[in-house]
N, CA, C and O atoms as a GROMACS GRO file, in nm:
protein
  468
    1MET      N    1  -1.264  -5.928   1.387
    1MET     CA    2  -1.295  -6.031   1.289
    1MET      C    3  -1.221  -5.998   1.161
    1MET      O    4  -1.198  -5.882   1.128
    2LYS      N    5  -1.183  -6.103   1.089
    2LYS     CA    6  -1.109  -6.087   0.964
    2LYS      C    7  -1.201  -6.120   0.845
    2LYS      O    8  -1.270  -6.222   0.844
    3PHE      N    9  -1.199  -6.032   0.746
    3PHE     CA   10  -1.281  -6.048   0.627
    3PHE      C   11  -1.196  -6.036   0.502
    3PHE      O   12  -1.088  -5.978   0.503
    4ILE      N   13  -1.247  -6.094   0.393
    4ILE     CA   14  -1.197  -6.063   0.260
    4ILE      C   15  -1.319  -6.021   0.180
    4ILE      O   16  -1.416  -6.095   0.169
    5ALA      N   17  -1.313  -5.901   0.123
    5ALA     CA   18  -1.424  -5.847   0.045
    5ALA      C   19  -1.396  -5.867  -0.103
    5ALA      O   20  -1.290  -5.828  -0.153
    6ASP      N   21  -1.490  -5.927  -0.171
    6ASP     CA   22  -1.478  -5.951  -0.314
    6ASP      C   23  -1.475  -5.816  -0.387
    6ASP      O   24  -1.511  -5.713  -0.329
    7ALA      N   25  -1.434  -5.817  -0.512
    7ALA     CA   26  -1.423  -5.694  -0.591
    7ALA      C   27  -1.556  -5.623  -0.608
    7ALA      O   28  -1.560  -5.502  -0.631
    8ASN      N   29  -1.666  -5.697  -0.599
    8ASN     CA   30  -1.798  -5.637  -0.620
    8ASN      C   31  -1.858  -5.573  -0.496
    8ASN      O   32  -1.969  -5.520  -0.501
    9VAL      N   33  -1.788  -5.576  -0.385
    9VAL     CA   34  -1.838  -5.514  -0.261
    9VAL      C   35  -1.804  -5.365  -0.263
    9VAL      O   36  -1.692  -5.326  -0.297
   10GLU      N   37  -1.900  -5.285  -0.227
   10GLU     CA   38  -1.888  -5.141  -0.235
   10GLU      C   39  -1.784  -5.084  -0.138
   10GLU      O   40  -1.760  -5.139  -0.031
   11THR      N   41  -1.725  -4.975  -0.179
   11THR     CA   42  -1.629  -4.902  -0.097
   11THR      C   43  -1.687  -4.869   0.040
   11THR      O   44  -1.619  -4.885   0.142
   12GLU      N   45  -1.811  -4.823   0.044
   12GLU     CA   46  -1.873  -4.783   0.172
   12GLU      C   47  -1.880  -4.899   0.270
   12GLU      O   48  -1.861  -4.880   0.390
   13ILE      N   49  -1.908  -5.018   0.222
   13ILE     CA   50  -1.917  -5.134   0.311
   13ILE      C   51  -1.778  -5.169   0.364
   13ILE      O   52  -1.763  -5.197   0.483
   14VAL      N   53  -1.677  -5.168   0.279
   14VAL     CA   54  -1.541  -5.196   0.322
   14VAL      C   55  -1.496  -5.092   0.426
   14VAL      O   56  -1.441  -5.128   0.530
   15ARG      N   57  -1.521  -4.966   0.397
   15ARG     CA   58  -1.482  -4.859   0.491
   15ARG      C   59  -1.553  -4.875   0.626
   15ARG      O   60  -1.492  -4.857   0.731
   16TRP      N   61  -1.682  -4.908   0.621
   16TRP     CA   62  -1.757  -4.923   0.746
   16TRP      C   63  -1.702  -5.038   0.830
   16TRP      O   64  -1.681  -5.023   0.950
   17LEU      N   65  -1.677  -5.153   0.767
   17LEU     CA   66  -1.621  -5.266   0.842
   17LEU      C   67  -1.488  -5.230   0.905
   17LEU      O   68  -1.462  -5.264   1.020
   18ARG      N   69  -1.403  -5.160   0.831
   18ARG     CA   70  -1.275  -5.117   0.886
   18ARG      C   71  -1.294  -5.017   0.999
   18ARG      O   72  -1.221  -5.020   1.098
   19SER      N   73  -1.390  -4.929   0.985
   19SER     CA   74  -1.413  -4.826   1.087
   19SER      C   75  -1.461  -4.883   1.220
   19SER      O   76  -1.442  -4.821   1.324
   20ILE      N   77  -1.522  -5.001   1.216
   20ILE     CA   78  -1.568  -5.062   1.342
   20ILE      C   79  -1.468  -5.167   1.392
   20ILE      O   80  -1.499  -5.248   1.478
   21GLY      N   81  -1.347  -5.162   1.334
   21GLY     CA   82  -1.238  -5.241   1.389
   21GLY      C   83  -1.207  -5.374   1.324
   21GLY      O   84  -1.124  -5.449   1.375
   22HIS      N   85  -1.272  -5.405   1.213
   22HIS     CA   86  -1.246  -5.532   1.147
   22HIS      C   87  -1.127  -5.522   1.053
   22HIS      O   88  -1.101  -5.416   0.995
   23ASP      N   89  -1.055  -5.632   1.038
   23ASP     CA   90  -0.942  -5.644   0.946
   23ASP      C   91  -1.000  -5.690   0.812
   23ASP      O   92  -1.044  -5.804   0.798
   24VAL      N   93  -0.999  -5.599   0.713
   24VAL     CA   94  -1.060  -5.629   0.584
   24VAL      C   95  -0.957  -5.621   0.472
   24VAL      O   96  -0.895  -5.517   0.450
   25VAL      N   97  -0.939  -5.734   0.402
   25VAL     CA   98  -0.862  -5.736   0.279
   25VAL      C   99  -0.964  -5.722   0.167
   25VAL      O  100  -1.061  -5.798   0.160
   26TRP      N  101  -0.942  -5.623   0.080
   26TRP     CA  102  -1.034  -5.600  -0.031
   26TRP      C  103  -0.965  -5.644  -0.159
   26TRP      O  104  -0.856  -5.595  -0.189
   27VAL      N  105  -1.025  -5.732  -0.232
   27VAL     CA  106  -0.964  -5.793  -0.350
   27VAL      C  107  -0.914  -5.687  -0.448
   27VAL      O  108  -0.810  -5.706  -0.512
   28VAL      N  109  -0.986  -5.576  -0.463
   28VAL     CA  110  -0.943  -5.473  -0.559
   28VAL      C  111  -0.813  -5.405  -0.518
   28VAL      O  112  -0.749  -5.340  -0.600
   29GLU      N  113  -0.773  -5.419  -0.393
   29GLU     CA  114  -0.649  -5.359  -0.345
   29GLU      C  115  -0.530  -5.455  -0.357
   29GLU      O  116  -0.417  -5.416  -0.329
   30LEU      N  117  -0.555  -5.578  -0.397
   30LEU     CA  118  -0.448  -5.675  -0.412
   30LEU      C  119  -0.381  -5.659  -0.549
   30LEU      O  120  -0.447  -5.620  -0.645
   31PRO      N  121  -0.252  -5.687  -0.558
   31PRO     CA  122  -0.180  -5.663  -0.684
   31PRO      C  123  -0.206  -5.765  -0.794
   31PRO      O  124  -0.169  -5.741  -0.909
   32LEU      N  125  -0.267  -5.875  -0.762
   32LEU     CA  126  -0.289  -5.981  -0.860
   32LEU      C  127  -0.437  -6.005  -0.884
   32LEU      O  128  -0.521  -5.967  -0.802
   33TYR      N  129  -0.468  -6.069  -0.996
   33TYR     CA  130  -0.604  -6.114  -1.025
   33TYR      C  131  -0.624  -6.251  -0.959
   33TYR      O  132  -0.536  -6.337  -0.966
   34PHE      N  133  -0.738  -6.270  -0.897
   34PHE     CA  134  -0.770  -6.398  -0.834
   34PHE      C  135  -0.902  -6.451  -0.890
   34PHE      O  136  -0.997  -6.376  -0.908
   35THR      N  137  -0.906  -6.581  -0.916
   35THR     CA  138  -1.032  -6.645  -0.952
   35THR      C  139  -1.115  -6.659  -0.824
   35THR      O  140  -1.065  -6.638  -0.714
   36ASP      N  141  -1.242  -6.694  -0.840
   36ASP     CA  142  -1.327  -6.715  -0.723
   36ASP      C  143  -1.272  -6.824  -0.632
   36ASP      O  144  -1.271  -6.808  -0.510
   37ALA      N  145  -1.226  -6.933  -0.691
   37ALA     CA  146  -1.171  -7.043  -0.611
   37ALA      C  147  -1.046  -6.998  -0.535
   37ALA      O  148  -1.024  -7.037  -0.421
   38GLU      N  149  -0.964  -6.915  -0.599
   38GLU     CA  150  -0.843  -6.864  -0.532
   38GLU      C  151  -0.879  -6.767  -0.419
   38GLU      O  152  -0.813  -6.766  -0.315
   39ILE      N  153  -0.981  -6.686  -0.440
   39ILE     CA  154  -1.027  -6.595  -0.334
   39ILE      C  155  -1.075  -6.676  -0.214
   39ILE      O  156  -1.041  -6.646  -0.100
   40LEU      N  157  -1.154  -6.779  -0.240
   40LEU     CA  158  -1.204  -6.864  -0.133
   40LEU      C  159  -1.090  -6.934  -0.062
   40LEU      O  160  -1.091  -6.945   0.061
   41ASN      N  161  -0.991  -6.981  -0.136
   41ASN     CA  162  -0.875  -7.046  -0.077
   41ASN      C  163  -0.796  -6.949   0.011
   41ASN      O  164  -0.755  -6.984   0.121
   42LEU      N  165  -0.774  -6.827  -0.038
   42LEU     CA  166  -0.704  -6.726   0.040
   42LEU      C  167  -0.780  -6.694   0.169
   42LEU      O  168  -0.720  -6.684   0.276
   43ALA      N  169  -0.910  -6.679   0.156
   43ALA     CA  170  -0.992  -6.652   0.274
   43ALA      C  171  -0.979  -6.765   0.376
   43ALA      O  172  -0.966  -6.740   0.496
   44ASN      N  173  -0.982  -6.887   0.329
   44ASN     CA  174  -0.972  -7.003   0.416
   44ASN      C  175  -0.835  -7.010   0.483
   44ASN      O  176  -0.826  -7.036   0.603
   45GLN      N  177  -0.728  -6.988   0.406
   45GLN     CA  178  -0.593  -6.993   0.460
   45GLN      C  179  -0.572  -6.889   0.570
   45GLN      O  180  -0.504  -6.915   0.669
   46GLU      N  181  -0.629  -6.771   0.550
   46GLU     CA  182  -0.610  -6.660   0.645
   46GLU      C  183  -0.723  -6.651   0.748
   46GLU      O  184  -0.728  -6.556   0.827
   47LYS      N  185  -0.813  -6.750   0.747
   47LYS     CA  186  -0.925  -6.754   0.842
   47LYS      C  187  -1.009  -6.626   0.832
   47LYS      O  188  -1.042  -6.563   0.933
   48ARG      N  189  -1.044  -6.591   0.708
   48ARG     CA  190  -1.124  -6.471   0.681
   48ARG      C  191  -1.264  -6.511   0.634
   48ARG      O  192  -1.281  -6.610   0.563
   49ILE      N  193  -1.361  -6.433   0.673
   49ILE     CA  194  -1.497  -6.449   0.625
   49ILE      C  195  -1.506  -6.378   0.490
   49ILE      O  196  -1.464  -6.263   0.478
   50LEU      N  197  -1.559  -6.446   0.390
   50LEU     CA  198  -1.574  -6.388   0.258
   50LEU      C  199  -1.702  -6.308   0.249
   50LEU      O  200  -1.809  -6.356   0.287
   51LEU      N  201  -1.692  -6.186   0.198
   51LEU     CA  202  -1.807  -6.099   0.176
   51LEU      C  203  -1.819  -6.075   0.026
   51LEU      O  204  -1.724  -6.026  -0.036
   52THR      N  205  -1.934  -6.108  -0.033
   52THR     CA  206  -1.948  -6.101  -0.178
   52THR      C  207  -2.093  -6.081  -0.220
   52THR      O  208  -2.186  -6.101  -0.142
   53TYR      N  209  -2.110  -6.042  -0.346
   53TYR     CA  210  -2.240  -6.041  -0.411
   53TYR      C  211  -2.250  -6.157  -0.511
   53TYR      O  212  -2.355  -6.175  -0.573
   54ASP      N  213  -2.145  -6.232  -0.527
   54ASP     CA  214  -2.132  -6.334  -0.630
   54ASP      C  215  -2.190  -6.469  -0.584
   54ASP      O  216  -2.137  -6.531  -0.492
   55ARG      N  217  -2.297  -6.512  -0.646
   55ARG     CA  218  -2.363  -6.638  -0.611
   55ARG      C  219  -2.278  -6.761  -0.640
   55ARG      O  220  -2.303  -6.869  -0.585
   56ASP      N  221  -2.178  -6.746  -0.724
   56ASP     CA  222  -2.093  -6.860  -0.759
   56ASP      C  223  -2.024  -6.921  -0.638
   56ASP      O  224  -1.987  -7.039  -0.640
   57PHE      N  225  -2.006  -6.843  -0.532
   57PHE     CA  226  -1.940  -6.897  -0.413
   57PHE      C  227  -2.025  -7.004  -0.345
   57PHE      O  228  -1.972  -7.094  -0.280
   58GLY      N  229  -2.156  -6.995  -0.359
   58GLY     CA  230  -2.243  -7.101  -0.307
   58GLY      C  231  -2.214  -7.233  -0.376
   58GLY      O  232  -2.211  -7.338  -0.312
   59ASP      N  233  -2.194  -7.227  -0.505
   59ASP     CA  234  -2.160  -7.347  -0.582
   59ASP      C  235  -2.024  -7.403  -0.538
   59ASP      O  236  -2.008  -7.524  -0.522
   60LEU      N  237  -1.928  -7.314  -0.519
   60LEU     CA  238  -1.794  -7.360  -0.478
   60LEU      C  239  -1.798  -7.427  -0.340
   60LEU      O  240  -1.729  -7.526  -0.318
   61VAL      N  241  -1.876  -7.372  -0.251
   61VAL     CA  242  -1.881  -7.424  -0.113
   61VAL      C  243  -1.968  -7.548  -0.101
   61VAL      O  244  -1.928  -7.646  -0.037
   62PHE      N  245  -2.086  -7.547  -0.162
   62PHE     CA  246  -2.180  -7.657  -0.140
   62PHE      C  247  -2.171  -7.768  -0.245
   62PHE      O  248  -2.190  -7.885  -0.211
   63ARG      N  249  -2.144  -7.736  -0.369
   63ARG     CA  250  -2.136  -7.841  -0.472
   63ARG      C  251  -1.995  -7.894  -0.489
   63ARG      O  252  -1.974  -8.015  -0.497
   64ARG      N  253  -1.898  -7.803  -0.494
   64ARG     CA  254  -1.760  -7.848  -0.512
   64ARG      C  255  -1.691  -7.877  -0.379
   64ARG      O  256  -1.580  -7.928  -0.376
   65ARG      N  257  -1.760  -7.842  -0.270
   65ARG     CA  258  -1.710  -7.872  -0.135
   65ARG      C  259  -1.573  -7.810  -0.104
   65ARG      O  260  -1.492  -7.870  -0.034
   66LEU      N  261  -1.548  -7.690  -0.157
   66LEU     CA  262  -1.425  -7.620  -0.123
   66LEU      C  263  -1.436  -7.566   0.019
   66LEU      O  264  -1.542  -7.519   0.060
   67ALA      N  265  -1.328  -7.573   0.091
   67ALA     CA  266  -1.328  -7.529   0.231
   67ALA      C  267  -1.351  -7.379   0.240
   67ALA      O  268  -1.311  -7.303   0.152
   68SER      N  269  -1.417  -7.338   0.348
   68SER     CA  270  -1.444  -7.197   0.371
   68SER      C  271  -1.456  -7.170   0.520
   68SER      O  272  -1.512  -7.251   0.595
   69GLU      N  273  -1.403  -7.059   0.562
   69GLU     CA  274  -1.418  -7.015   0.702
   69GLU      C  275  -1.560  -6.964   0.725
   69GLU      O  276  -1.615  -6.978   0.835
   70GLY      N  277  -1.618  -6.906   0.621
   70GLY     CA  278  -1.753  -6.851   0.628
   70GLY      C  279  -1.775  -6.758   0.510
   70GLY      O  280  -1.681  -6.701   0.455
   71VAL      N  281  -1.902  -6.744   0.470
   71VAL     CA  282  -1.936  -6.659   0.356
   71VAL      C  283  -2.058  -6.576   0.391
   71VAL      O  284  -2.155  -6.625   0.449
   72ILE      N  285  -2.052  -6.447   0.354
   72ILE     CA  286  -2.170  -6.361   0.360
   72ILE      C  287  -2.201  -6.324   0.215
   72ILE      O  288  -2.125  -6.252   0.151
   73LEU      N  289  -2.314  -6.372   0.165
   73LEU     CA  290  -2.359  -6.341   0.030
   73LEU      C  291  -2.461  -6.228   0.041
   73LEU      O  292  -2.567  -6.244   0.101
   74LEU      N  293  -2.427  -6.114  -0.016
   74LEU     CA  294  -2.517  -5.998  -0.012
   74LEU      C  295  -2.611  -6.002  -0.131
   74LEU      O  296  -2.568  -6.018  -0.245
   75ARG      N  297  -2.738  -5.988  -0.104
   75ARG     CA  298  -2.841  -5.982  -0.208
   75ARG      C  299  -2.920  -5.854  -0.189
   75ARG      O  300  -3.043  -5.855  -0.196
   76LEU      N  301  -2.852  -5.745  -0.166
   76LEU     CA  302  -2.915  -5.616  -0.137
   76LEU      C  303  -2.953  -5.548  -0.268
   76LEU      O  304  -2.872  -5.539  -0.360
   77GLN      N  305  -3.075  -5.500  -0.276
   77GLN     CA  306  -3.129  -5.449  -0.402
   77GLN      C  307  -3.139  -5.297  -0.410
   77GLN      O  308  -3.167  -5.244  -0.518
   78ALA      N  309  -3.119  -5.226  -0.302
   78ALA     CA  310  -3.133  -5.080  -0.303
   78ALA      C  311  -3.040  -5.019  -0.408
   78ALA      O  312  -2.928  -5.067  -0.426
   79PRO      N  313  -3.085  -4.914  -0.477
   79PRO     CA  314  -3.003  -4.856  -0.584
   79PRO      C  315  -2.880  -4.778  -0.536
   79PRO      O  316  -2.782  -4.767  -0.610
   80LEU      N  317  -2.883  -4.725  -0.416
   80LEU     CA  318  -2.772  -4.645  -0.366
   80LEU      C  319  -2.684  -4.723  -0.269
   80LEU      O  320  -2.734  -4.802  -0.189
   81GLN      N  321  -2.552  -4.701  -0.278
   81GLN     CA  322  -2.458  -4.765  -0.186
   81GLN      C  323  -2.496  -4.737  -0.041
   81GLN      O  324  -2.492  -4.827   0.043
   82SER      N  325  -2.532  -4.614  -0.013
   82SER     CA  326  -2.564  -4.576   0.125
   82SER      C  327  -2.684  -4.654   0.177
   82SER      O  328  -2.690  -4.687   0.295
   83GLU      N  329  -2.781  -4.683   0.090
   83GLU     CA  330  -2.898  -4.760   0.132
   83GLU      C  331  -2.861  -4.906   0.157
   83GLU      O  332  -2.910  -4.967   0.252
   84ARG      N  333  -2.775  -4.962   0.073
   84ARG     CA  334  -2.732  -5.101   0.093
   84ARG      C  335  -2.651  -5.113   0.222
   84ARG      O  336  -2.667  -5.209   0.297
   85LEU      N  337  -2.565  -5.015   0.247
   85LEU     CA  338  -2.488  -5.015   0.373
   85LEU      C  339  -2.582  -5.004   0.492
   85LEU      O  340  -2.564  -5.074   0.591
   86SER      N  341  -2.680  -4.919   0.484
   86SER     CA  342  -2.776  -4.904   0.594
   86SER      C  343  -2.849  -5.035   0.623
   86SER      O  344  -2.868  -5.071   0.739
   87THR      N  345  -2.889  -5.105   0.519
   87THR     CA  346  -2.955  -5.236   0.537
   87THR      C  347  -2.861  -5.335   0.604
   87THR      O  348  -2.901  -5.406   0.696
   88LEU      N  349  -2.736  -5.340   0.558
   88LEU     CA  350  -2.638  -5.430   0.618
   88LEU      C  351  -2.617  -5.396   0.766
   88LEU      O  352  -2.613  -5.486   0.850
   89LYS      N  353  -2.604  -5.269   0.797
   89LYS     CA  354  -2.588  -5.228   0.937
   89LYS      C  355  -2.706  -5.272   1.021
   89LYS      O  356  -2.689  -5.319   1.134
   90ASN      N  357  -2.826  -5.256   0.968
   90ASN     CA  358  -2.947  -5.294   1.042
   90ASN      C  359  -2.952  -5.444   1.071
   90ASN      O  360  -3.003  -5.486   1.175
   91HIS      N  361  -2.901  -5.525   0.979
   91HIS     CA  362  -2.904  -5.671   0.996
   91HIS      C  363  -2.783  -5.724   1.072
   91HIS      O  364  -2.788  -5.836   1.123
   92TRP      N  365  -2.676  -5.647   1.081
   92TRP     CA  366  -2.547  -5.696   1.130
   92TRP      C  367  -2.555  -5.769   1.263
   92TRP      O  368  -2.501  -5.879   1.276
   93THR      N  369  -2.621  -5.712   1.361
   93THR     CA  370  -2.625  -5.775   1.494
   93THR      C  371  -2.699  -5.909   1.494
   93THR      O  372  -2.680  -5.990   1.584
   94THR      N  373  -2.784  -5.930   1.393
   94THR     CA  374  -2.858  -6.054   1.384
   94THR      C  375  -2.767  -6.174   1.356
   94THR      O  376  -2.793  -6.284   1.404
   95PHE      N  377  -2.660  -6.152   1.279
   95PHE     CA  378  -2.577  -6.266   1.238
   95PHE      C  379  -2.429  -6.253   1.272
   95PHE      O  380  -2.353  -6.346   1.246
   96GLU      N  381  -2.385  -6.142   1.328
   96GLU     CA  382  -2.240  -6.123   1.347
   96GLU      C  383  -2.175  -6.225   1.440
   96GLU      O  384  -2.055  -6.250   1.428
   97LYS      N  385  -2.248  -6.283   1.530
   97LYS     CA  386  -2.190  -6.379   1.623
   97LYS      C  387  -2.178  -6.520   1.564
   97LYS      O  388  -2.118  -6.608   1.626
   98CYS      N  389  -2.236  -6.542   1.447
   98CYS     CA  390  -2.229  -6.676   1.388
   98CYS      C  391  -2.167  -6.672   1.248
   98CYS      O  392  -2.206  -6.751   1.161
   99LEU      N  393  -2.074  -6.583   1.225
   99LEU     CA  394  -2.012  -6.571   1.093
   99LEU      C  395  -1.928  -6.694   1.058
   99LEU      O  396  -1.943  -6.749   0.949
  100SER      N  397  -1.843  -6.735   1.148
  100SER     CA  398  -1.754  -6.847   1.121
  100SER      C  399  -1.833  -6.977   1.110
  100SER      O  400  -1.918  -7.008   1.193
  101GLY      N  401  -1.803  -7.052   1.003
  101GLY     CA  402  -1.867  -7.182   0.985
  101GLY      C  403  -2.004  -7.177   0.923
  101GLY      O  404  -2.075  -7.278   0.922
  102HIS      N  405  -2.043  -7.061   0.869
  102HIS     CA  406  -2.177  -7.049   0.812
  102HIS      C  407  -2.175  -6.979   0.676
  102HIS      O  408  -2.085  -6.900   0.646
  103PHE      N  409  -2.275  -7.009   0.597
  103PHE     CA  410  -2.301  -6.940   0.472
  103PHE      C  411  -2.425  -6.855   0.499
  103PHE      O  412  -2.533  -6.908   0.522
  104ILE      N  413  -2.407  -6.725   0.496
  104ILE     CA  414  -2.514  -6.633   0.534
  104ILE      C  415  -2.556  -6.552   0.412
  104ILE      O  416  -2.473  -6.493   0.344
  105VAL      N  417  -2.686  -6.551   0.384
  105VAL     CA  418  -2.740  -6.472   0.274
  105VAL      C  419  -2.817  -6.356   0.336
  105VAL      O  420  -2.911  -6.376   0.413
  106VAL      N  421  -2.775  -6.234   0.301
  106VAL     CA  422  -2.838  -6.114   0.355
  106VAL      C  423  -2.910  -6.043   0.242
  106VAL      O  424  -2.848  -5.994   0.148
  107SER      N  425  -3.042  -6.038   0.250
  107SER     CA  426  -3.122  -5.963   0.153
  107SER      C  427  -3.189  -5.847   0.226
  107SER      O  428  -3.171  -5.830   0.347
  108ASP      N  429  -3.263  -5.770   0.153
  108ASP     CA  430  -3.324  -5.651   0.212
  108ASP      C  431  -3.414  -5.681   0.332
  108ASP      O  432  -3.417  -5.606   0.429
  109HIS      N  433  -3.488  -5.791   0.324
  109HIS     CA  434  -3.587  -5.820   0.428
  109HIS      C  435  -3.569  -5.954   0.496
  109HIS      O  436  -3.652  -5.994   0.578
  110LYS      N  437  -3.460  -6.025   0.463
  110LYS     CA  438  -3.447  -6.161   0.516
  110LYS      C  439  -3.300  -6.197   0.530
  110LYS      O  440  -3.216  -6.152   0.453
  111ILE      N  441  -3.271  -6.279   0.631
  111ILE     CA  442  -3.138  -6.334   0.649
  111ILE      C  443  -3.152  -6.486   0.659
  111ILE      O  444  -3.234  -6.536   0.734
  112ARG      N  445  -3.070  -6.557   0.580
  112ARG     CA  446  -3.068  -6.703   0.589
  112ARG      C  447  -2.930  -6.745   0.636
  112ARG      O  448  -2.829  -6.698   0.583
  113ILE      N  449  -2.925  -6.832   0.734
  113ILE     CA  450  -2.798  -6.879   0.789
  113ILE      C  451  -2.795  -7.030   0.776
  113ILE      O  452  -2.881  -7.101   0.827
  114ARG      N  453  -2.694  -7.078   0.705
  114ARG     CA  454  -2.683  -7.222   0.680
  114ARG      C  455  -2.542  -7.268   0.721
  114ARG      O  456  -2.443  -7.204   0.683
  115PRO      N  457  -2.532  -7.375   0.796
  115PRO     CA  458  -2.399  -7.426   0.832
  115PRO      C  459  -2.323  -7.470   0.708
  115PRO      O  460  -2.382  -7.520   0.612
  116LEU      N  461  -2.194  -7.451   0.711
  116LEU     CA  462  -2.109  -7.497   0.601
  116LEU      C  463  -2.089  -7.648   0.611
  116LEU      O  464  -2.092  -7.705   0.720
  117PRO      N  465  -2.069  -7.713   0.496
  117PRO     CA  466  -2.047  -7.858   0.500
  117PRO      C  467  -1.914  -7.892   0.566
  117PRO      O  468  -1.880  -8.010   0.577
   0.00000   0.00000   0.00000
């Protein structure tokens, strides 16, 4: 699976996704600055699922109707990166088969999956 990780996604999460065989572009590794709309556009052009903590992407997808391959919005509250990664790993199998075409919100105790417009 192909992902684009927003600048606010932790190193540990990016490393874990890569370690299990996913193709991950991490915004902080790109040579240019991108706005949220440009990140979403890049993700869409390259058929990548966007991984972010930024709620603004919900507005871009649902209110402004910008195209998206899929979005995972992380709402993980644990103070340590390792704890947030552990929570994501525990939830991963619940939603990994429906990444494309969905807006997925992952919190500590709940997952919401909504089809994209």
